[in-house]
N, C-alpha and C positions, 0 to 999 in steps of 0.2 A: 612225531615231534619229540625230541629228547627233553627230558625234564632238567630243570636247572640244578646245578650242584648246590647243595646246602652247606652252610658254614657250620662246622662242629669241631669237637676236640678229639683228636686221636691220642690215646694214652697207652702207656705200658706201666703196669703195676707189679710189685713184688711182695713177698712175704718176709717179715722180720720177727724174730723172737725177742721180745723186749726183756726177757729174763737172761739173755746172753747165750742161750742154747743154739743148737743147730736149727736152721730154717730150711724147709724144702725149697729147692730152686725152681719154683713154678712162677711163671709170669703170665699176667692177664693182658691181652691185647684187645682193646675195645674202643668204642666211640661214644661220646655223650654230647648232648646239646646243653647239659647242665654243667655245674662246676665239678672239678675233680674231687674236692673235699666231699661234696654231696654224693658223688658216685661211690667213693670209698666208703662213706657211711652206710650206704645201702648194701654194700657187699660185706661189710665187717661183721654183721650180725651172725653169731654162731661160729665165727672163725677163730681158732685158738691162737693164730698168729696176727700180728699187726700188719695191715696192708699199707704199703707205702708207695708213693708215686716215684717212678724212675725217669719217665719222659712224658712230655705232652706237647702238642702243637695244635693251634687252631688253624683250620684250613678249609677252604671250599673243597668238597669232594673227599673229605677224610674217610668216609665209609668205603671208598674205592681202594684206598691205601690199606685200610684194615682188612678188607676181603683178600687182597693180594698177600698181605703178611700171614693171614690164616692159611692160605694155600702153601706158601713157602714153608711154614712150620707145621704143616699138617701131620707129618710123621712123629712129631713131638707132642701132639695134642694129648692132654690127660683127661679133661672134662670140659665140655663147652668151649669157652674162650681161654682156658688156662693151658699153658704150654710148658 
């Protein structure tokens, strides 16, 4: 029997240099069941750039979309879920 799709938030995050310098063009594609600000806060520690949200959507089965996006951008993967 298939498991039911869970409601979660699919997000895309980016990096920004608050000092106005160049920011690396890396994007994080992920899913959270918590809020985007809480997720950013957990990722921000030790990061010299400010993490900003670019896109988010709450949906049933967001993890399926995330998995497909990871496959699509696999050639651009830098580390874990950063592309």
